[in-house]
C-alpha positions in Angstrom: -16.5 -3.7 1.8 -15.8 -1.7 -0.1 -12.0 -0.4 1.2 -10.4 -4.3 0.0 -12.4 -4.4 -3.3 -10.9 -1.5 -4.3 -8.7 -1.9 -7.8 -5.6 -0.3 -5.7 -5.2 -1.5 -2.8 -4.1 0.6 0.0 -2.0 -2.2 2.2 -2.2 1.0 5.1 -6.2 1.8 5.0 -6.9 -1.8 4.5 -5.4 -2.9 8.2 -6.7 -0.3 9.9 -10.4 -1.7 8.6 -9.0 -5.3 9.3 -7.8 -4.9 12.7 -11.5 -2.7 13.7 -13.8 -5.3 12.0 -15.3 -8.2 14.0 -14.5 -11.7 12.6 -17.3 -12.2 10.7 -16.8 -8.7 8.5 -12.9 -9.8 8.7 -13.9 -13.9 6.8 -16.2 -11.3 4.6 -13.0 -9.3 4.1 -10.7 -12.6 3.4 -13.6 -13.7 0.5 -13.6 -10.6 -1.3 -9.9 -10.8 -1.8 -9.2 -14.5 -2.3 -11.8 -14.1 -5.3 -9.6 -10.5 -6.6 -6.5 -12.1 -6.4 -8.5 -15.4 -8.1 -9.6 -13.4 -10.7 -5.9 -12.0 -12.1 -4.6 -15.2 -14.2 -0.4 -15.5 -13.2 1.8 -12.9 -14.9 -0.3 -9.7 -14.6 1.1 -6.5 -12.9 -1.8 -5.8 -10.8 -1.4 -9.9 -9.4 1.1 -9.5 -6.3 -0.8 -6.0 -4.9 -4.1 -7.8 -4.3 -2.8 -11.6 -2.9 -0.8 -9.0 -0.6 -4.4 -7.6 0.9 -4.5 -11.3 1.2 -2.1 -12.4 2.6 -2.6 -9.0 5.7 -6.0 -10.1 5.7 -5.3 -13.8 7.1 -2.8 -13.1 8.9 -5.5 -10.9 10.6 -7.9 -13.8 10.7 -5.4 -16.1 12.2 -4.3 -14.0 15.1 -7.6 -14.2 15.1 -8.1 -17.8 15.2 -4.6 -19.0 15.7 -5.1 -21.6 12.9 -1.6 -22.2 11.0 -3.8 -23.6 8.1 -5.1 -20.0 8.1 -1.6 -18.6 8.3 -0.7 -21.8 5.3 -2.4 -20.0 3.3 -0.7 -16.3 4.0 2.1 -17.4 3.9 1.3 -19.2 0.8 0.2 -15.7 -1.1 3.4 -13.3 0.5 5.2 -15.4 -0.5 4.1 -15.2 -4.8 3.6 -11.8 -3.6 7.6 -11.3 -3.2 8.6 -13.6 -6.3 6.7 -11.2 -8.3 8.3 -9.0 -6.9 10.5 -6.6 -9.3 13.8 -5.2 -7.0 12.9 -1.4 -7.3 9.3 -1.7 -7.6 7.6 0.7 -5.0 6.5 -2.0 -3.0 8.6 -4.1 -2.8 9.2 -3.4 1.3 5.8 -3.2 1.9 5.4 -6.5 0.8 8.8 -8.2 2.6 7.6 -7.0 5.8 4.2 -8.5 4.8 6.2 -11.8 4.6 8.3 -11.1 7.6 5.6 -11.6 10.2 3.5 -13.9 8.8 7.1 -15.8 9.0 7.2 -14.2 13.3 3.1 -15.2 13.5 4.7 -19.2 11.6 6.8 -19.5 15.2 4.8 -18.3 17.6 2.5 -20.9 16.2 5.3 -23.7 15.7 8.8 -22.4 17.3 9.8 -23.1 13.7 13.4 -22.0 13.7 13.9 -21.8 10.2 11.2 -19.3 9.8 12.8 -17.5 12.4 16.0 -17.3 10.5 13.8 -16.5 7.4 12.3 -14.0 8.8 15.1 -11.8 10.4 16.7 -11.9 6.3 12.9 -10.7 5.0 13.0 -7.6 7.4 16.1 -6.8 6.9 15.8 -6.1 3.1 12.7 -4.9 3.8 14.7 -2.0 6.1 16.6 -1.7 3.4 14.1 -1.4 0.0 11.9 0.8 2.1 12.9 4.7 1.4 13.7 7.2 4.0 10.7 9.2 5.5 8.1 5.7 4.5 5.9 5.5 7.1 6.4 1.9 7.6 9.7 2.5 7.7 9.7 2.5 11.9 7.5 -1.1 12.5 9.7 -2.8 9.6 13.0 -1.4 12.1 11.0 -3.3 15.0 9.3 -6.4 13.3 13.3 -6.7 12.8 14.1 -6.2 16.1 11.8 -8.2 17.6 13.3 -11.3 14.9 16.7 -10.7 16.3 15.4 -11.0 19.4 13.8 -13.5 19.3 17.1 -15.9 17.6 18.5 -14.5 20.7 15.9 -15.7 22.6 16.8 -19.3 20.8 20.4 -19.5 20.6 21.6 -17.4 23.3 22.9 -15.6 19.9 24.8 -12.1 22.1 24.8 -10.4 18.7 21.4 -11.2 17.5 20.8 -9.0 20.7 22.8 -5.7 20.6 21.3 -5.9 16.3 17.6 -6.3 17.7 19.0 -3.2 19.9 19.9 -1.1 17.2 17.4 -1.9 15.1 15.0 -0.9 18.3 16.2 1.8 19.1 16.0 3.6 15.1 12.3 3.1 14.7 12.3 4.8 18.1 14.2 7.5 16.9 12.4 7.5 13.3 8.8 7.4 14.8 6.1 10.4 15.1 4.7 10.6 18.2 1.7 10.7 17.7 2.1 6.9 14.9 -0.2 4.5 15.5 2.1 2.3 16.1 3.8 4.2 18.2 3.2 1.4 21.5 4.8 -1.3 20.3 7.5 0.2 18.2 8.5 2.0 21.8 7.5 -2.5 23.6 10.8 -3.5 21.1 12.8 -1.4 22.7 11.9 -1.7 25.8 12.0 -5.6 25.2 15.7 -5.3 23.8 17.5 -3.9 26.2 15.9 -5.3 29.3 16.9 -9.1 27.5 20.3 -6.8 27.2 20.3 -5.8 31.5 19.3 -9.2 32.6 22.1 -11.2 30.8 25.2 -7.5 31.2 23.3 -6.4 34.0 24.1 -3.3 32.7 21.9 -0.6 35.2 21.7 2.2 31.6 19.8 -0.8 29.8 17.6 -1.4 32.8 17.1 2.9 32.2 16.3 2.6 28.3 13.8 0.0 29.0 11.5 1.8 32.0 11.9 4.5 30.3 9.9 2.1 26.7 7.9 1.2 28.3 6.4 3.8 30.4 6.4 5.8 27.0 4.4 2.5 26.2 2.0 1.9 28.6 1.0 5.9 28.3 0.8 6.0 24.3 -0.8 2.4 24.3 -5.5 3.2 23.9 -6.8 2.1 27.0 -8.7 -0.6 24.8 -5.1 -2.5 23.7 -5.1 -5.5 23.6 -1.6 -5.3 24.4 -1.3 -3.6 26.8 -1.7 -5.3 29.6 1.4 -6.9 28.9 3.6 -3.9 28.0 2.0 -2.7 31.6 3.5 -6.0 32.5 7.1 -6.0 31.4 6.4 -2.3 32.8 5.8 -3.4 36.6 8.6 -6.3 36.9 11.3 -3.4 35.3 10.2 -1.1 37.7 10.8 -3.9 40.4 13.7 -4.0 39.0 14.2 -0.4 39.5 13.6 -1.0 43.5 16.9 -3.4 43.9 19.1 -1.4 42.8 17.9 1.7 44.9 16.5 0.5 47.6 13.6 3.0 46.7 10.1 2.2 48.0 8.2 4.6 45.1 9.3 1.6 42.6 8.2 -0.9 44.6 4.7 0.7 44.4 4.1 2.1 41.6 5.4 -1.6 40.7 2.2 -3.0 42.6 0.4 -0.2 41.5 0.5 -1.0 37.8 0.9 -4.7 37.5 -3.0 -4.4 39.6 -4.1 -1.7 36.7 -3.3 -4.8 34.2 -5.0 -7.5 35.9 -8.6 -5.1 36.5 
């Protein structure tokens, strides 16, 4: 628990540690971070950082357990952290990104339209607050793209879809080849451009979606829990390519990718 109980939280390291932790270690981390946050009085300059770290852990625990009560705690913690963070604080963008993530989890669990609108707003402010070159900026832009895409899926808002594609393209453009989240960032571009193709029949969007899907799959480790869904998207895009071109190789590759995804 040394990495979770450090006086000055490194949220990137904390997130990596918690993602790799088993349920017992994750539960222990949450308890330790709750104790650390409760030990700091309201108004103390260290409290917001500890609350952000706690929310980070609770969000991961929620993803593992699918427990809305855990998510309520995560949202409570990160809302307080964001409220207590001055506008020019260097960690404001990170905390707003955590708020956006928590709200998107709420949408996934409850289909809460109000939470989605707030998630989009928090993601916009987060991307504006993070300095250029910050390693989290591509991730935050991809999160904005995901939130805008959800807005499009709920309401058929074509403007939201265009904004999602723009945010995803910016995210991919600034993502280094060795970025640990490159696969997920590429997936955000794939999803948005594929939706544009589905909406308009624009073949260029299908090409972009296919390229992003192919690189995302090859970038993700074989044990990445998101890889099967990325492979399924790639397979569907390859089928669409076959429909346009009649190339048997595209259909054969779609079948191969599907079998690998199901293996």
